C-alpha positions in Angstrom: -30.5 -101.4 -30.9 -31.6 -98.0 -30.0 -29.1 -95.7 -29.8 -28.7 -94.0 -26.4 -27.6 -90.6 -25.2 -26.0 -90.4 -21.6 -25.7 -87.2 -19.6 -23.4 -87.0 -16.5 -24.4 -84.3 -13.9 -22.0 -85.0 -11.4 -19.2 -81.7 -11.0 -17.2 -82.9 -8.5 -15.9 -86.4 -10.0 -12.5 -86.4 -12.0 -12.3 -86.9 -15.7 -10.3 -90.3 -14.8 -13.4 -91.2 -12.8 -15.7 -90.7 -15.4 -13.7 -92.5 -18.1 -13.7 -95.3 -15.4 -17.7 -95.4 -15.2 -18.1 -95.3 -19.0 -15.9 -98.2 -19.5 -17.5 -100.1 -16.8 -20.9 -99.3 -18.6 -19.5 -100.4 -22.0 -18.3 -103.5 -20.4 -21.6 -104.2 -18.9 -23.6 -103.3 -21.8 -21.5 -104.0 -24.7 -24.4 -103.7 -27.0 -25.2 -100.0 -26.0 -23.8 -97.7 -28.2 -23.0 -94.0 -26.5 -23.8 -91.2 -28.8 -21.3 -88.0 -27.9 -22.5 -84.7 -29.5 -20.1 -82.3 -30.7 -21.3 -79.9 -28.1 -19.8 -81.7 -25.3 -16.7 -82.9 -27.3 -15.9 -79.1 -27.4 -16.7 -78.6 -23.9 -13.6 -80.4 -22.5 -11.3 -78.6 -24.6 -10.2 -75.9 -22.1 -7.1 -73.6 -22.0 -5.9 -70.2 -20.6 -4.6 -67.9 -23.3 -4.1 -64.6 -20.9 -2.7 -65.3 -17.6 -3.9 -62.5 -14.7 -1.5 -59.8 -14.3 0.2 -58.5 -11.1 -1.6 -55.0 -10.0 0.0 -52.0 -8.4 -2.4 -49.2 -7.0 -2.2 -46.4 -4.1 -4.1 -47.3 -0.7 -8.0 -46.3 -1.4 -8.1 -47.4 -5.0 -9.3 -50.8 -6.3 -7.4 -53.1 -8.5 -8.7 -55.0 -11.2 -7.3 -58.6 -12.7 -8.5 -60.6 -15.9 -8.4 -63.7 -17.4 -9.0 -65.0 -20.7 -9.9 -68.6 -21.4 -11.2 -71.0 -24.1 -13.8 -73.2 -24.1 -17.5 -73.4 -24.2 -19.2 -71.6 -21.4 -16.8 -71.7 -18.9 -16.9 -70.9 -14.8 -14.7 -68.9 -13.0 -13.8 -68.7 -9.4 -11.3 -66.1 -8.1 -9.3 -67.0 -5.1 -7.4 -64.5 -2.9 -4.3 -66.3 -0.8 -5.8 -69.4 -1.8 -9.2 -68.8 -0.4 -12.3 -68.4 -2.6 -13.6 -64.9 -3.2 -17.5 -64.9 -2.5 -19.5 -63.8 -5.9 -16.2 -63.6 -7.9 -17.4 -65.4 -10.7 -16.6 -63.7 -13.6 -13.6 -63.3 -16.5 -12.4 -60.3 -14.5 -12.6 -59.5 -10.6 -12.0 -55.9 -8.9 -11.2 -55.5 -5.5 -12.7 -53.5 -3.1 -11.1 -50.2 -2.0 -7.5 -51.5 -1.0 -5.6 -51.0 2.4 -2.1 -51.3 3.1 -2.4 -54.7 5.0 -3.4 -56.0 1.1 0.0 -55.1 0.1 1.3 -58.7 -1.4 -2.2 -60.3 -1.6 -2.2 -63.2 -4.0 -4.7 -63.4 -6.8 -5.7 -66.5 -8.9 -8.6 -67.8 -11.0 -10.3 -71.5 -11.3 -11.6 -71.9 -14.8 -13.9 -75.0 -15.2 -16.3 -76.7 -17.9 -18.3 -79.5 -16.9 -15.8 -82.0 -17.5 -12.4 -80.4 -16.4 -10.8 -77.4 -14.8 -7.6 -75.3 -14.8 -5.8 -73.1 -12.4 -4.4 -69.8 -13.5 -0.9 -68.5 -12.4 -0.7 -66.1 -9.5 -1.0 -62.2 -10.0 0.6 -60.3 -6.9 -1.2 -56.7 -5.8 1.0 -54.4 -4.5 -0.4 -51.5 -2.4 1.5 -48.3 -1.8 0.7 -45.6 0.9 -1.7 -43.1 0.3 0.0 -39.9 -0.5 0.2 -37.1 1.9 1.0 -33.5 1.3 3.4 -31.5 2.9 2.7 -30.1 6.2 5.2 -27.5 7.7 5.7 -28.4 11.6 8.6 -26.1 11.9 8.7 -22.5 10.3 11.7 -20.5 9.4 12.7 -18.0 12.0 14.0 -14.6 11.9 17.9 -14.2 11.8 20.2 -11.5 13.0 23.9 -11.3 11.8 26.6 -9.0 11.0 27.8 -7.8 8.0 30.0 -10.3 6.3 28.7 -13.4 8.2 26.2 -16.0 6.8 22.6 -16.7 7.6 21.0 -20.2 8.0 17.2 -21.0 7.7 15.7 -24.2 8.1 12.2 -26.0 8.1 10.5 -29.3 8.9 7.7 -30.7 7.3 6.0 -33.6 7.0 4.2 -35.7 4.3 4.9 -38.3 1.8 8.5 -39.1 0.9 10.3 -37.8 -2.2 9.8 -34.1 -0.5 11.4 -31.4 -2.7 12.4 -27.8 -1.3 12.6 -24.3 -3.3 13.9 -21.0 -0.8 12.6 -17.8 -2.0 14.1 -14.4 -1.1 11.9 -11.6 -1.4 9.4 -13.7 -3.3 12.1 -14.5 -6.1 13.3 -18.4 -6.2 16.9 -18.7 -5.3 18.9 -20.9 -7.6 20.1 -24.2 -5.8 18.7 -23.6 -3.0 16.3 -26.5 -2.6 17.1 -28.8 0.4 15.5 -28.1 4.0 18.1 -25.6 5.1 19.3 -22.5 3.0 22.7 -20.8 4.2 23.1 -17.2 2.5 26.4 -16.1 0.8 28.4 -13.6 3.3 25.7 -10.9 4.0 26.0 -7.0 3.4 23.8 -4.4 4.8 22.0 -4.2 1.8 20.7 -7.8 2.5 19.1 -6.3 5.6 15.3 -6.3 5.8 15.1 -9.2 3.2 12.7 -12.1 3.7 13.1 -15.8 3.3 10.4 -18.3 2.8 10.3 -21.7 1.1 7.6 -24.0 -0.8 7.8 -27.8 0.2 6.0 -30.2 -2.4 5.5 -33.7 -2.9 3.5 -35.5 -5.6 0.2 -34.9 -3.3 0.7 -31.2 -3.3 3.0 -28.3 -1.7 2.9 -25.7 1.3 4.5 -22.7 1.7 6.0 -21.5 5.0 5.8 -18.2 6.6 8.3 -15.5 5.9 11.4 -15.2 8.1 13.2 -11.9 7.9 17.0 -11.4 7.8 18.7 -8.4 9.8 22.1 -7.6 9.0 23.9 -5.3 11.3 26.9 -3.2 10.4 30.2 -4.4 11.1 30.8 -3.3 14.9 33.3 0.0 14.7 35.4 0.6 18.4 34.2 4.4 19.6 35.9 7.1 18.9 35.8 10.4 20.6 35.1 13.4 17.9 34.0 15.8 20.4 36.0 16.3 23.4 34.1 17.8 26.8 35.5 21.4 27.4 36.1 23.4 30.7 33.5 24.8 32.3 32.8 27.9 34.5 30.1 28.7 36.6 29.6 30.4 39.9 28.6 28.6 42.8 24.9 27.7 43.0 25.1 26.9 39.2 25.5 23.7 37.7 27.9 22.8 34.9 27.1 20.8 31.6 29.7 18.5 30.3 29.1 16.8 26.6 31.1 14.3 24.5 30.3 13.0 20.6 31.7 9.8 19.8 31.2 7.7 16.6 31.2 3.5 16.7 28.4 1.1 16.4 25.7 1.2 18.2 24.3 0.8 21.3 27.0 3.1 22.5 26.9 3.5 26.2 28.4 6.3 28.6 30.0 6.7 31.7 30.9 9.9 33.1 33.9 10.5 35.8 34.7 13.2 38.6 38.5 13.0 39.3 38.7 9.5 38.0 36.0 8.1 39.5 32.5 6.9 38.4 29.7 9.0 39.1 26.5 7.0 40.0 23.6 7.1 37.1 25.8 9.7 34.7 25.3 7.3 31.8 24.5 9.9 28.8 26.6 11.4 26.1 26.3 14.6 28.3 26.4 15.2 32.2 24.8 17.9 34.3 26.4 18.3 37.6 24.3 19.0 40.5 24.4 22.8 42.2 27.9 23.5 42.3 30.0 24.8 45.4 33.2 26.5 45.9 34.8 22.9 46.9 34.0 21.8 43.1 36.3 24.2 42.0 39.2 22.7 40.3 37.8 18.9 39.7 38.1 17.1 36.4 35.6 15.3 34.6 35.8 12.9 31.5 33.8 9.9 30.1 34.2 6.4 28.7 32.5 5.4 25.7 32.0 1.8 25.0 30.3 -0.5 22.5 30.4 -4.2 22.0 33.6 -3.5 20.1 35.5 -1.9 22.9 35.7 1.4 24.4 37.6 5.1 24.7 38.4 7.6 26.9 37.8 11.4 26.7 40.3 14.2 27.7 39.4 15.9 31.0 37.8 18.9 31.1 37.9 21.2 34.3 35.4 23.1 36.4 35.9 26.4 37.7 33.4 27.5 40.3 33.4 31.4 41.1 31.7 32.9 44.2 29.9 36.0 45.3 26.6 35.7 43.1 25.4 38.4 41.9 22.2 39.2 39.2 22.9 40.7 36.1 20.7 42.2 33.4 20.8 41.5 29.7 18.2 43.1 27.2 17.6 41.7 23.8 18.2 45.1 22.1 19.7 48.4 23.3 17.4 50.2 20.7 13.9 49.8 19.6 12.6 51.2 16.4 9.2 51.8 14.5 9.3 52.7 11.1 6.7 54.2 8.7 3.5 53.1 11.2 0.1 54.3 10.7 -1.3 57.6 12.3 -3.8 56.3 15.1 -2.5 52.7 14.4 -0.3 51.6 17.5 2.5 49.3 16.9 4.0 47.0 19.6 7.6 45.3 19.9 8.7 43.1 22.8 11.5 43.8 25.0 13.2 40.6 26.4 15.2 41.2 29.8 17.2 38.1 31.3 18.9 37.9 34.4 22.5 36.5 33.2 23.6 36.6 36.8 23.7 34.0 39.6 21.2 36.2 42.0 17.9 36.9 41.8 17.3 40.3 39.6 14.6 42.7 41.2 13.6 45.3 38.7 11.6 48.3 40.7 11.0 50.8 37.8 10.3 50.7 34.1 9.5 54.1 32.4 9.1 55.4 29.1 9.8 58.9 27.8 8.5 60.7 24.8 4.9 61.1 24.3 3.9 58.4 21.8 5.6 55.7 23.4 4.8 53.2 26.4 5.7 50.2 28.1 3.0 47.5 29.8 3.0 43.7 30.5 4.3 43.7 34.0 3.9 44.3 37.6 6.3 46.2 39.8 8.3 45.0 41.9 9.4 42.6 39.0 11.8 39.6 40.3 13.6 37.8 37.4 15.2 34.5 39.1 19.2 33.6 37.8 19.2 32.5 34.5 15.3 33.2 33.7 13.8 35.9 31.4 10.7 38.3 31.5 9.1 40.1 28.6 7.6 43.5 28.6 5.8 45.3 25.5 7.0 48.9 23.8 4.1 50.3 22.0 4.3 53.4 19.7 1.0 55.3 19.0 1.6 58.4 16.6 -1.3 60.9 16.6 0.3 62.6 13.6 2.7 62.0 11.0 6.4 62.6 11.5 9.6 60.9 13.3 9.7 61.2 17.1 12.3 59.8 19.8 12.3 58.8 23.5 13.9 56.3 25.8 13.0 53.6 28.1 14.7 53.5 31.1 15.1 50.2 34.0 16.0 50.2 37.3 17.1 47.5 39.1 19.3 46.0 41.5 21.9 44.8 38.9 25.4 46.3 39.4 25.0 48.2 35.9 21.8 49.7 36.7 19.9 51.9 35.5 19.6 50.3 32.1 18.3 52.3 29.0 16.8 51.4 25.5 17.0 54.2 22.9 13.5 54.5 21.2 12.7 55.7 17.8 9.2 56.1 15.1 8.2 57.6 12.3 4.4 57.7 11.6 3.0 58.1 8.0 -0.6 58.9 7.0 -3.3 56.4 6.3 -3.7 55.3 2.9 -7.1 53.0 1.9 -6.5 51.2 -1.6 -7.7 48.3 -3.4 -6.4 46.5 -6.4 -8.9 44.7 -8.3 -7.6 41.8 -11.0 -8.7 41.4 -13.6 -10.8 44.5 -14.2 -12.9 42.6 -16.8 -14.2 39.3 -17.3 -15.5 37.7 -20.9 -17.1 34.2 -20.9 -17.4 34.0 -24.7 -19.7 31.8 -26.1 -21.8 29.5 -23.8 -24.5 26.8 -24.3 -27.9 28.0 -23.0 -28.8 25.6 -20.1 -25.5 25.2 -19.3 -22.9 26.8 -17.0 -19.5 28.2 -18.1 -16.1 27.7 -16.3 -15.6 29.3 -13.2 -13.6 33.0 -13.4 -11.7 34.3 -10.6 -11.5 38.2 -9.4 -9.1 39.0 -6.6 -9.7 42.1 -4.6 -6.4 43.0 -2.6 -6.0 45.6 0.1 -2.5 47.5 -1.4 -2.7 50.4 1.5 -1.3 50.5 4.6 -4.7 50.5 6.4 -7.7 48.3 7.0 -10.6 48.7 4.3 -14.0 47.9 5.1 -15.9 46.5 2.1 -19.6 47.6 2.5 -21.0 45.6 -0.4 -20.4 43.8 -3.5 -23.2 43.7 -6.1 -23.5 41.3 -9.3 -25.5 42.7 -12.2 -26.6 41.1 -15.3 -28.8 38.0 -16.3 -27.4 34.5 -16.0 -24.3 35.6 -14.1 -23.6 34.3 -10.4 -20.9 35.0 -7.7 -19.8 33.0 -4.9 -17.5 34.1 -1.7 -19.1 37.9 -2.3 -20.3 38.1 1.3 -20.1 41.8 3.0 -19.6 43.8 5.0 -15.8 42.2 5.2 -12.7 44.2 6.7 -9.5 43.2 4.7 -6.0 44.0 6.4 -3.2 45.4 4.5 -2.2 42.9 2.1 -5.2 40.9 2.8 -7.0 39.3 -0.5 -10.2 38.3 -1.1 -11.4 36.4 -4.0 -14.8 36.0 -6.0 -16.0 33.2 -8.0 -18.1 34.2 -11.1 -19.7 31.9 -13.8 -22.3 32.8 -16.6 -25.3 30.4 -16.7 -27.2 31.7 -20.1 -30.8 31.0 -20.3 -31.5 32.4 -23.7 -29.3 32.9 -27.1 -27.6 36.5 -27.0 -25.1 38.3 -25.9 -25.1 39.1 -22.3 -23.4 42.2 -20.3 -23.2 42.8 -16.4 -20.7 44.1 -13.7 -19.6 43.5 -10.2 -19.5 46.3 -7.9 -17.3 47.0 -5.0 -17.7 49.8 -2.6 -15.7 50.4 0.2 -13.6 52.9 2.5 -11.3 52.8 -0.4 -10.1 55.7 -2.7 -12.1 55.5 -5.9 -14.6 53.6 -4.5 -17.0 51.8 -5.9 -14.5 49.7 -8.2 -16.2 48.1 -11.1 -15.5 44.7 -13.0 -17.1 44.1 -16.4 -18.8 41.5 -17.3 -19.7 39.9 -21.0 -20.7 36.4 -22.5 -23.0 35.2 -25.1 -25.5 32.3 -24.8 -25.7 29.9 -27.9 -28.3 27.3 -28.6 -27.8 23.7 -28.7 -27.6 22.3 -32.3 -28.4 19.0 -33.5 -28.7 17.0 -36.9 -31.5 14.8 -37.8 -30.9 12.3 -40.3 -33.1 9.5 -42.1 -32.6 6.8 -44.7 -34.5 4.7 -46.7 -34.7 0.7 -45.5 -32.2 -1.6 -47.1 -33.6 -4.2 -49.7 -32.0 -6.8 -48.0 -32.9 -8.4 -44.7 -30.9 -6.6 -41.9 -30.5 -6.6 -38.3 -29.4 -2.9 -37.9 -28.1 0.4 -38.9 -24.7 2.3 -38.0 -23.9 6.2 -38.6 -21.1 7.3 -39.2 -19.8 11.2 -39.0 -16.9 13.2 -40.3 -16.0 16.6 -40.6 -13.8 15.7 -44.0 -15.8 15.2 -47.0 -15.6 11.3 -48.3 -13.0 10.0 -45.4 -12.4 9.8 -41.6 -15.6 8.7 -40.5 -16.2 7.7 -37.0 -19.7 5.9 -35.8 -21.6 8.0 -33.6 -24.2 5.7 -32.4 -23.3 3.0 -29.8 -25.7 0.0 -30.9 -27.3 -1.2 -34.2 -30.2 1.2 -34.9 -33.2 -0.3 -36.0 -35.1 3.0 -36.9 -34.6 4.9 -40.0 -33.9 7.8 -38.4 -30.9 9.4 -36.0 -30.5 12.6 -34.1 -26.7 13.6 -33.8 -26.6 16.4 -31.0 -23.0 16.2 -30.3 -22.2 19.1 -32.9 -20.7 22.6 -32.7 -21.3 26.0 -34.4 -19.6 26.4 -37.5 -18.8 23.3 -38.4 -19.8 21.1 -41.4 -20.2 17.1 -41.1 -20.4 14.8 -43.3 -22.6 11.5 -42.8 -23.0 8.1 -44.4 -24.9 4.7 -43.1 -24.3 1.0 -43.4 -26.4 -1.9 -42.8 -26.0 -5.2 -40.5 -27.0 -8.6 -41.5 -27.7 -10.7 -38.4 -24.1 -12.3 -38.4 -22.9 -8.5 -38.4 -21.6 -8.2 -41.5 -21.6 -4.7 -42.4 -22.5 -3.1 -46.0 -20.5 -0.6 -47.7 -21.1 3.2 -47.0 -24.2 5.0 -48.3 -24.1 7.9 -50.3 -23.0 10.9 -48.3 -24.8 14.1 -47.1 -23.6 17.0 -45.4 -25.0 19.4 -42.7 -23.4 22.7 -41.8 -24.0 24.1 -38.4 -24.6 27.9 -38.2 
């Protein structure tokens, strides 16, 4: 009988059912021969060799589960928490980006071949929360302590756990300061002004806090009176001032007392009374100095108030002398008149005797209030050389009136002299087309009278001068500075001069100038091309034959010539050339040539 090959396409019937049906077929048709090919037989040998493994990810990441199974062309169906995942039909399954709700989900896979199936072990997905970098919500704040105390700085930060802290002082990390709070050692005044900050970090990043400043105040010291108030004597109508000096910690406050009673508003280190009366005679004044550490009371000072106010005249000098003044050049001095009394000083007359003397700067009558002063001007105007004397008389309502001031003066003839330094300038060799360094000539009035410079004249090709405007007047000891430079346009020696005309003796004064223009020299070099392929050439120079060569070109040369303009007269230079290939490798030096610069 012809062999038959049977196929069975129902994938939902169990293996037991399939065997039962086949058995029935054999029973019903015993003459039929069933032909099983090797492929169908092998397909029934299904097993899982590598189970899916549990996975741990961070929220937002994906997780991948993988299974390895034997058998011919198996089919896969992945399940999440027992529910088939649509489209998850490969040996590996990668989840979408995870969230915290996926934490603990279980994944397995059903592997099947036409006639049987097998389910893998379960793999668990662990989803950790996403890391959040630190954010500082409460910054460290400035602290003020007293020397010897400690200071505590703190910070509050949000972010993922496993937070670490590192406190810094003046930008430098503090060893062991790794918590959210930092307490300093006992402070000293040297710590005042130090800054503190903290860097907070976790696996997601770090954040630096704002800076907090530590202020350390000196240890409080009780007040000590170092200068006691002293007794005062005034005339009725005047004021009296009492003062005290105290040492100790600041801020310091003061409270003055009169006869033991506090004086309203008298809270500074000095106290000025109102205008006194004879009733104030004999009263006492004291002060209490206080600070946060305690207080100290001064000794008492007594106020004496005299009656019968009267003006009193006080002169800044009882004699005025003019020495060696120049004839026809008036000189003046001030005389200060002070009313040291207690009533208005009224001056009715101020007069000078002696022909060269005069007094000015006032109008009569001249009234000076008690304790005030006024100034008058005494002038000496000699018309000839020699010595003269006189006096100044002041008539007033002071008990000592009249007051007198002796006057004396000596006059000398006018001298007009100038000093010029130096009297010659040498600029040496200067390259044509360039400017020399500037040199200065100082003209000083060495006489006792003003000198008028009518002109300052410069001669000589190539010389220039500044600050030489005229006419100009120099007072005694005053100086004028001229700036001179040499700018030659041609080679050769050039002489010049500066002529100063004035009303001084010996005018005109002359300053001689000298300088030499020299040409700019250069050396032209040429060489034969290298027989090898080269990328360029370098030129080297030395002032020593055979050694100490220095490259003079800034970049490799493509030409076979070079001009060296940085040479000086009177010097011999020695030159060599090298060749460079495309890799920058340099040849040995060429033969040396020399050039003597005249």
